C-alpha positions in Angstrom: 93.9 149.8 81.0 94.8 148.4 84.4 91.9 147.6 86.6 92.9 150.1 89.2 91.9 152.9 86.8 88.4 151.5 86.6 85.3 153.3 87.7 83.9 151.5 90.7 80.2 151.2 91.7 79.3 151.6 95.4 81.2 149.1 97.5 78.0 147.3 98.7 77.0 146.8 95.1 80.4 145.3 94.1 80.4 143.1 97.2 77.0 141.8 96.2 78.3 141.1 92.7 81.3 139.3 94.1 79.1 137.1 96.3 76.9 136.3 93.2 80.0 135.2 91.3 81.1 132.7 93.9 77.5 131.6 94.4 77.0 130.8 90.7 80.5 129.7 89.9 81.1 127.4 92.8 78.1 127.1 95.1 75.8 126.2 92.2 78.0 125.3 89.2 80.1 122.9 91.1 78.3 121.8 94.2 74.7 121.4 93.0 75.7 118.2 91.2 76.3 116.4 94.5 72.6 115.9 95.4 71.8 115.0 91.8 74.3 112.2 91.5 72.3 109.4 93.2 69.1 110.6 91.4 70.8 110.4 88.0 71.8 106.8 88.8 68.3 105.9 89.9 66.7 107.5 86.8 69.0 105.6 84.5 70.8 108.7 83.1 74.2 107.2 84.1 75.7 104.2 85.8 77.2 104.9 89.3 80.7 105.1 87.9 79.5 107.1 84.9 77.8 109.7 87.1 81.0 110.0 89.1 83.0 110.7 86.0 80.5 113.3 84.8 81.1 115.0 88.2 84.8 114.8 87.7 84.5 116.6 84.4 83.5 119.7 86.3 86.8 119.6 88.2 88.8 119.1 85.1 87.1 122.2 83.6 87.9 124.1 86.8 91.5 123.3 86.3 91.5 124.6 82.8 89.7 127.8 83.9 92.2 128.4 86.7 95.1 128.0 84.3 93.7 130.4 81.7 91.7 133.0 83.6 94.5 135.5 84.0 95.5 135.3 80.3 91.9 135.6 79.2 91.6 138.8 81.2 94.4 140.3 79.3 92.4 139.8 76.1 88.9 140.7 77.3 87.9 143.3 79.9 87.4 141.4 83.2 83.9 142.7 83.7 82.9 141.5 80.3 84.6 138.1 80.9 82.9 137.7 84.3 79.5 138.4 82.8 80.2 135.8 80.0 81.1 133.2 82.6 78.0 133.9 84.6 75.9 133.3 81.5 77.9 130.1 80.6 77.4 128.6 84.0 73.6 129.3 83.8 73.4 127.9 80.3 75.1 124.7 81.4 72.3 124.0 83.9 69.6 124.3 81.1 71.7 122.1 78.8 72.0 119.4 81.4 68.2 119.2 81.7 68.2 117.2 78.4 69.6 113.6 78.6 71.6 113.3 75.4 74.2 110.9 76.9 77.2 110.9 79.1 79.3 112.8 76.6 76.8 115.7 76.4 76.5 115.9 80.2 80.2 115.7 80.7 80.8 118.5 78.2 78.4 120.9 79.9 79.7 120.0 83.4 83.2 120.7 82.0 82.0 124.1 80.7 80.5 124.9 84.1 83.8 124.1 85.7 85.7 126.5 83.4 83.2 129.2 84.1 83.4 128.6 87.9 87.2 128.9 88.0 87.3 132.1 85.9 84.7 133.6 88.2 86.6 132.7 91.4 90.0 133.8 90.0 88.8 137.1 88.6 85.8 138.3 90.5 87.1 138.6 94.1 90.2 140.6 93.2 88.1 142.9 91.0 86.0 143.8 94.1 88.8 143.9 96.7 91.0 146.1 94.6 88.5 149.0 94.8 87.8 148.4 98.6 89.6 150.4 101.3 92.2 148.2 103.0 90.4 148.2 106.4 87.4 146.6 104.8 89.0 144.0 102.6 89.1 141.2 105.2 85.4 141.3 106.0 84.5 141.9 102.3 86.5 138.9 101.3 84.6 136.7 103.8 81.3 138.0 102.5 82.3 137.2 98.9 83.3 133.6 99.7 80.1 132.9 101.7 78.5 132.7 98.3 79.9 129.2 98.1 77.9 128.1 101.2 74.8 130.0 100.1 74.9 128.1 96.7 75.3 124.8 98.4 72.3 125.5 100.7 70.2 126.7 97.8 71.0 123.6 95.7 70.4 121.3 98.6 67.0 122.9 99.1 65.9 123.0 95.5 67.1 119.5 94.4 65.3 117.4 97.0 62.1 119.3 96.7 62.0 119.0 92.9 63.6 115.6 92.3 60.2 113.9 92.6 59.2 115.9 89.5 62.0 114.4 87.5 65.6 115.3 86.8 64.8 117.8 84.0 62.8 119.9 86.5 65.7 119.9 89.0 68.2 121.0 86.3 65.9 123.7 85.0 65.2 125.0 88.5 68.9 125.3 89.1 69.3 127.1 85.8 66.6 129.6 86.8 68.2 130.1 90.2 71.6 130.7 88.6 70.2 133.1 86.1 68.5 135.2 88.8 71.6 135.4 90.9 73.7 136.3 87.8 71.2 139.1 87.0 71.5 140.5 90.5 75.3 140.7 90.2 75.4 141.7 86.6 76.1 145.4 86.9 78.2 145.6 90.0 81.7 145.3 88.4 84.3 148.0 88.0 84.3 149.2 84.4 88.0 149.1 83.6 89.7 147.7 80.5 91.8 144.6 80.0 94.5 143.5 82.5 98.1 143.9 81.4 99.6 140.9 79.6 101.3 138.3 81.7 105.0 139.1 81.6 107.5 136.4 80.7 110.0 135.2 83.3 113.0 137.5 83.6 116.6 136.1 83.8 117.9 136.2 87.3 114.5 137.1 88.9 114.1 136.1 92.6 112.9 132.6 93.3 109.9 132.0 95.6 110.8 131.6 99.3 111.5 128.0 100.3 108.3 127.7 102.3 106.1 128.4 99.3 106.5 125.0 97.5 105.5 123.2 100.8 102.5 125.5 101.1 101.5 124.6 97.5 101.8 120.9 98.3 99.8 121.3 101.5 97.1 123.2 99.6 96.9 120.6 96.9 96.7 117.6 99.3 94.1 119.5 101.2 92.0 119.8 98.0 92.4 116.0 97.4 91.3 115.2 100.9 88.0 117.1 100.5 87.0 115.5 97.2 85.3 112.4 98.8 82.9 114.8 100.6 82.5 117.1 97.7 81.6 114.4 95.1 80.6 111.2 96.9 79.1 112.1 100.3 75.5 112.4 99.2 75.7 109.2 97.2 77.3 107.4 100.2 74.5 108.4 102.5 71.7 107.9 100.0 72.8 104.7 98.3 75.8 103.4 100.1 74.1 103.3 103.5 70.6 102.9 102.0 69.3 106.0 103.8 67.6 107.4 100.7 67.8 110.5 98.6 66.2 112.7 101.3 68.9 111.8 103.9 71.6 112.4 101.3 70.1 115.8 100.6 70.2 116.7 104.3 73.9 115.7 104.4 74.4 118.3 101.6 72.5 120.9 103.6 74.9 120.3 106.5 77.8 120.6 104.1 76.3 123.9 102.8 75.7 125.3 106.3 79.3 124.6 107.1 80.5 126.3 103.9 78.2 129.3 104.7 80.0 129.9 108.0 83.5 128.7 107.0 85.1 131.7 105.4 84.1 134.2 108.1 85.0 131.7 110.9 88.4 131.0 109.3 89.2 134.6 108.9 88.4 135.3 112.6 90.6 132.3 113.6 93.5 133.8 111.6 93.0 137.1 113.4 93.3 135.3 116.7 96.2 132.9 116.1 97.8 133.8 112.7 97.5 132.2 109.3 100.2 129.5 109.7 98.6 128.1 112.9 95.1 128.5 111.4 96.1 126.3 108.5 97.4 123.6 110.8 94.2 123.7 112.9 92.1 123.5 109.7 94.0 120.5 108.5 93.5 118.7 111.8 89.8 119.4 111.8 89.4 118.3 108.2 91.3 115.1 108.9 88.9 114.3 111.7 85.9 115.1 109.5 87.0 113.0 106.5 88.0 110.0 108.6 84.7 110.0 110.6 82.7 108.0 107.9 85.3 105.3 108.4 84.5 105.1 112.1 80.8 105.7 112.2 77.8 105.4 109.9 75.4 107.1 112.3 73.6 109.9 110.5 74.3 112.5 113.2 78.0 111.8 113.0 77.9 112.0 109.2 76.1 115.4 109.4 78.9 116.7 111.7 81.5 115.3 109.2 79.7 117.1 106.4 79.5 120.4 108.2 83.2 120.5 109.2 84.3 119.5 105.7 81.9 122.0 104.2 83.3 124.8 106.4 86.9 124.4 105.3 86.1 123.8 101.6 85.9 127.6 101.1 87.4 128.4 104.5 90.9 127.2 103.6 91.0 129.7 100.7 91.5 132.9 102.7 93.9 131.2 105.1 96.2 130.1 102.3 95.9 133.5 100.5 96.8 135.2 103.8 99.8 132.9 104.2 101.0 133.6 100.7 100.9 137.3 101.5 103.0 136.7 104.6 105.6 134.6 102.8 106.0 136.2 99.3 107.2 139.7 98.4 104.5 142.0 97.1 105.6 141.9 93.5 105.5 138.0 93.4 102.2 137.5 95.2 100.0 137.3 92.1 102.2 134.7 90.6 102.3 132.7 93.8 98.5 132.8 94.3 98.1 131.7 90.7 100.2 128.7 91.3 98.3 127.9 94.5 95.0 128.1 92.6 96.4 125.7 89.9 97.7 123.4 92.6 94.3 123.2 94.3 92.4 122.8 91.0 94.8 120.2 89.6 94.7 118.1 92.8 90.9 118.1 92.8 90.7 117.2 89.1 93.2 114.3 89.4 91.5 113.1 92.6 88.0 113.3 91.1 89.0 111.1 88.2 91.2 108.8 90.3 88.6 108.3 93.0 85.9 107.7 90.4 88.1 104.9 89.0 88.6 103.5 92.5 84.9 103.5 93.1 84.3 101.9 89.7 86.6 99.0 90.6 85.7 98.6 94.3 82.0 99.6 94.2 82.5 101.0 97.8 82.7 104.5 99.1 84.9 103.7 102.1 88.2 103.5 100.3 87.6 107.0 99.0 87.3 108.4 102.5 90.4 106.4 103.5 92.4 108.0 100.6 91.1 111.5 101.5 92.2 111.0 105.1 95.6 109.8 104.1 96.2 112.8 101.9 95.3 115.1 104.9 97.7 113.2 107.1 100.4 113.8 104.5 99.5 117.5 104.3 99.7 117.9 108.0 103.1 116.2 108.1 104.5 118.5 105.4 103.1 121.6 107.1 104.7 120.6 110.4 108.0 119.7 108.7 108.2 123.0 106.8 107.5 125.1 109.8 110.4 127.6 110.1 110.1 127.8 113.9 110.4 124.0 114.1 113.5 124.0 111.8 115.1 126.7 114.0 114.4 124.6 117.0 
């Protein structure tokens, strides 16, 4: 049964469930690891390079989840699948509270990444599909603020509990994830499975020429944010010798930015349009990612963290809106699917690649340099692909 035939709970209830999905799936399941990375190294659970590779496993799982979410939803009712992924993400926290080696931790971080991607791909459309058109923009912004809420929650819990040992921190995150999942458990439309993904038809229309450039920009944008997402806390805490507490505060700044980013990006798009908003976002991200190369002052790094945090979830509604502008309505789902895969693939490749660079160099600075270079390339592609520029 298509999802549009589903019975829908009150809109506020569905919106709360959507927020809980992004909070658990990304805000906690992905970003809570950042403050834990230096503590894992100090506690001897992993080497610096090993801890980075454990973090990269989460992004690899996210890629797999992004590639399979739509197909899974054609086999299992989306509401049931979403609940299963909420449970899996919470279980992964509890499993990581036991140090059984890098393989064990990597496997559960991978599982958390799969759960997070499935939640992000399926949950927001489930909610927005039953919302009136005039409320979808605001509701979408509310849903994606769950990312920032999760980052702030993780940044608050981890520093306060790290002194009690890593198991206590992992268990606290597991409890927090379980509580949030319980809040959002019953707010989903109760429809059946989605229709199977149709095979390509001979002679079907190709994507507009601007779409491949947009996918490249989105992927390069994802690569550019990885140094902040995975390495910023460790850079502040160990790289600069500022300590775990200072690293935790940098993650709070990242989370506060992520909390405000989606709503601010949506408002920017209302004022200047999606295409120009993407270009402004890329320029601001470039400045934020390059700032650690220019200054190691903690106030500057907090600003860098906040701006990068804002556009980590904030870029999502901008690219989604641009896809809707460029692509015919019957091709939008496919185009957005490819955009999600582009973002996830770039992050997974970057996480492993940058972890390897860090293992060889032992320095965080080349990572921020690579991130900045990728954003320069993204900005160049975006400008070169601008239809108005080509007409000029």
